[in-house]
Short mmCIF file of the C-alpha atoms (twelve columns), coordinates in Angstrom:
data_MODEL
# 
_entry.id   MODEL 
# 
loop_
_atom_site.group_PDB 
_atom_site.id 
_atom_site.type_symbol 
_atom_site.label_atom_id 
_atom_site.label_alt_id 
_atom_site.label_comp_id 
_atom_site.label_asym_id 
_atom_site.label_seq_id 
_atom_site.Cartn_x 
_atom_site.Cartn_y 
_atom_site.Cartn_z 
_atom_site.pdbx_PDB_model_num 
ATOM 1   C CA . UNK A 1   -0.382  0.054   -0.074  1 
ATOM 2   C CA . UNK A 2   1.372   3.199   -1.037  1 
ATOM 3   C CA . UNK A 3   2.238   5.901   1.551   1 
ATOM 4   C CA . UNK A 4   1.158   8.541   -1.110  1 
ATOM 5   C CA . UNK A 5   -2.271  7.224   -0.931  1 
ATOM 6   C CA . UNK A 6   -2.188  8.727   2.863   1 
ATOM 7   C CA . UNK A 7   -4.312  5.758   4.334   1 
ATOM 8   C CA . UNK A 8   -6.525  7.300   7.328   1 
ATOM 9   C CA . UNK A 9   -9.298  6.168   9.390   1 
ATOM 10  C CA . UNK A 10  -11.187 9.205   8.530   1 
ATOM 11  C CA . UNK A 11  -11.884 8.549   4.688   1 
ATOM 12  C CA . UNK A 12  -15.339 7.518   3.655   1 
ATOM 13  C CA . UNK A 13  -15.744 3.507   4.633   1 
ATOM 14  C CA . UNK A 14  -18.093 1.437   2.387   1 
ATOM 15  C CA . UNK A 15  -18.379 -0.733  5.670   1 
ATOM 16  C CA . UNK A 16  -19.554 1.662   8.029   1 
ATOM 17  C CA . UNK A 17  -22.860 1.427   9.559   1 
ATOM 18  C CA . UNK A 18  -24.642 4.236   8.260   1 
ATOM 19  C CA . UNK A 19  -23.882 3.536   4.275   1 
ATOM 20  C CA . UNK A 20  -24.774 -0.220  4.715   1 
ATOM 21  C CA . UNK A 21  -28.271 0.635   6.037   1 
ATOM 22  C CA . UNK A 22  -28.672 3.398   3.544   1 
ATOM 23  C CA . UNK A 23  -28.349 0.402   1.033   1 
ATOM 24  C CA . UNK A 24  -30.264 -1.655  2.886   1 
ATOM 25  C CA . UNK A 25  -33.122 0.772   3.415   1 
ATOM 26  C CA . UNK A 26  -33.057 1.240   -0.320  1 
ATOM 27  C CA . UNK A 27  -33.125 -2.288  -1.408  1 
ATOM 28  C CA . UNK A 28  -36.249 -3.137  1.330   1 
ATOM 29  C CA . UNK A 29  -38.159 -0.107  0.684   1 
ATOM 30  C CA . UNK A 30  -37.677 0.735   -2.749  1 
ATOM 31  C CA . UNK A 31  -35.820 -1.304  -5.310  1 
ATOM 32  C CA . UNK A 32  -32.830 -2.267  -6.992  1 
ATOM 33  C CA . UNK A 33  -29.353 -0.709  -6.560  1 
ATOM 34  C CA . UNK A 34  -26.336 -0.690  -9.039  1 
ATOM 35  C CA . UNK A 35  -23.259 -0.403  -7.962  1 
ATOM 36  C CA . UNK A 36  -19.801 0.557   -9.607  1 
ATOM 37  C CA . UNK A 37  -16.742 -1.021  -8.140  1 
ATOM 38  C CA . UNK A 38  -13.752 1.030   -8.797  1 
ATOM 39  C CA . UNK A 39  -10.815 -1.209  -8.553  1 
ATOM 40  C CA . UNK A 40  -7.454  0.273   -7.037  1 
ATOM 41  C CA . UNK A 41  -4.737  0.708   -8.955  1 
ATOM 42  C CA . UNK A 42  -6.450  -1.513  -11.199 1 
ATOM 43  C CA . UNK A 43  -6.115  0.230   -14.620 1 
ATOM 44  C CA . UNK A 44  -9.368  -0.721  -15.941 1 
ATOM 45  C CA . UNK A 45  -13.125 0.762   -16.068 1 
ATOM 46  C CA . UNK A 46  -14.969 -0.360  -13.001 1 
ATOM 47  C CA . UNK A 47  -17.191 -3.409  -12.497 1 
ATOM 48  C CA . UNK A 48  -20.935 -2.434  -12.764 1 
ATOM 49  C CA . UNK A 49  -23.109 -4.562  -10.690 1 
ATOM 50  C CA . UNK A 50  -26.646 -4.757  -9.464  1 
ATOM 51  C CA . UNK A 51  -28.625 -6.122  -6.538  1 
ATOM 52  C CA . UNK A 52  -31.911 -6.558  -5.708  1 
ATOM 53  C CA . UNK A 53  -31.336 -8.344  -1.899  1 
ATOM 54  C CA . UNK A 54  -29.252 -6.638  0.887   1 
ATOM 55  C CA . UNK A 55  -27.826 -10.082 1.897   1 
ATOM 56  C CA . UNK A 56  -26.340 -10.488 -1.337  1 
ATOM 57  C CA . UNK A 57  -25.038 -6.986  -1.523  1 
ATOM 58  C CA . UNK A 58  -23.325 -7.103  1.693   1 
ATOM 59  C CA . UNK A 59  -21.723 -10.543 1.021   1 
ATOM 60  C CA . UNK A 60  -20.165 -8.927  -1.896  1 
ATOM 61  C CA . UNK A 61  -19.015 -5.824  -0.354  1 
ATOM 62  C CA . UNK A 62  -17.495 -7.884  2.712   1 
ATOM 63  C CA . UNK A 63  -15.789 -10.381 0.678   1 
ATOM 64  C CA . UNK A 64  -15.101 -9.556  -3.024  1 
ATOM 65  C CA . UNK A 65  -13.113 -5.984  -2.925  1 
ATOM 66  C CA . UNK A 66  -9.868  -5.380  -1.896  1 
ATOM 67  C CA . UNK A 67  -8.465  -2.788  0.550   1 
ATOM 68  C CA . UNK A 68  -8.523  0.652   -1.289  1 
ATOM 69  C CA . UNK A 69  -11.176 -0.134  -3.891  1 
ATOM 70  C CA . UNK A 70  -14.089 2.471   -4.143  1 
ATOM 71  C CA . UNK A 71  -17.628 1.429   -3.991  1 
ATOM 72  C CA . UNK A 72  -20.807 3.474   -5.645  1 
ATOM 73  C CA . UNK A 73  -24.197 2.812   -4.947  1 
ATOM 74  C CA . UNK A 74  -26.632 4.385   -6.907  1 
ATOM 75  C CA . UNK A 75  -30.604 3.614   -7.240  1 
ATOM 76  C CA . UNK A 76  -31.551 1.641   -10.214 1 
ATOM 77  C CA . UNK A 77  -32.850 2.646   -13.047 1 
ATOM 78  C CA . UNK A 78  -30.246 5.098   -12.340 1 
ATOM 79  C CA . UNK A 79  -30.394 8.706   -10.873 1 
ATOM 80  C CA . UNK A 80  -26.697 10.393  -10.865 1 
ATOM 81  C CA . UNK A 81  -28.024 12.963  -8.474  1 
ATOM 82  C CA . UNK A 82  -29.330 10.263  -6.006  1 
ATOM 83  C CA . UNK A 83  -26.140 8.345   -4.813  1 
ATOM 84  C CA . UNK A 84  -27.057 6.239   -1.994  1 
ATOM 85  C CA . UNK A 85  -23.683 5.328   -0.409  1 
ATOM 86  C CA . UNK A 86  -20.089 5.834   -1.456  1 
ATOM 87  C CA . UNK A 87  -16.723 4.802   0.012   1 
ATOM 88  C CA . UNK A 88  -13.819 2.484   0.012   1 
ATOM 89  C CA . UNK A 89  -12.892 -0.690  1.505   1 
ATOM 90  C CA . UNK A 90  -10.855 -0.323  4.453   1 
ATOM 91  C CA . UNK A 91  -7.602  -2.242  5.287   1 
ATOM 92  C CA . UNK A 92  -6.652  -4.496  8.153   1 
ATOM 93  C CA . UNK A 93  -6.296  -1.157  10.417  1 
ATOM 94  C CA . UNK A 94  -9.658  0.178   9.575   1 
ATOM 95  C CA . UNK A 95  -7.899  2.962   6.952   1 
ATOM 96  C CA . UNK A 96  -9.044  3.590   3.619   1 
ATOM 97  C CA . UNK A 97  -6.927  5.872   1.155   1 
ATOM 98  C CA . UNK A 98  -7.797  9.602   0.665   1 
ATOM 99  C CA . UNK A 99  -6.397  9.090   -2.808  1 
ATOM 100 C CA . UNK A 100 -5.652  6.395   -5.252  1 
ATOM 101 C CA . UNK A 101 -5.739  5.471   -9.049  1 
ATOM 102 C CA . UNK A 102 -9.171  4.182   -10.125 1 
# 
């Protein structure tokens, strides 16, 4: 992990309860979500996913991305003005990078 990325515990952590609750609330009360999964130093376009079940989303976000990956969650069909949640996957110390190549 690059020191230049400035890992810190104050960045947006997608696994924080308020972000998970926002996604859960949308899925349980409104409908689908679209996810953009930005790969940290991945040199590729984001992976696009959709979810209609919170358990599936939670399993994905807790098992597949690696520390530093960024996750954006949007209502689906997409309205770019209404992002539901966003943040990065923390490292083993709970820190996320303030910067990074996506």
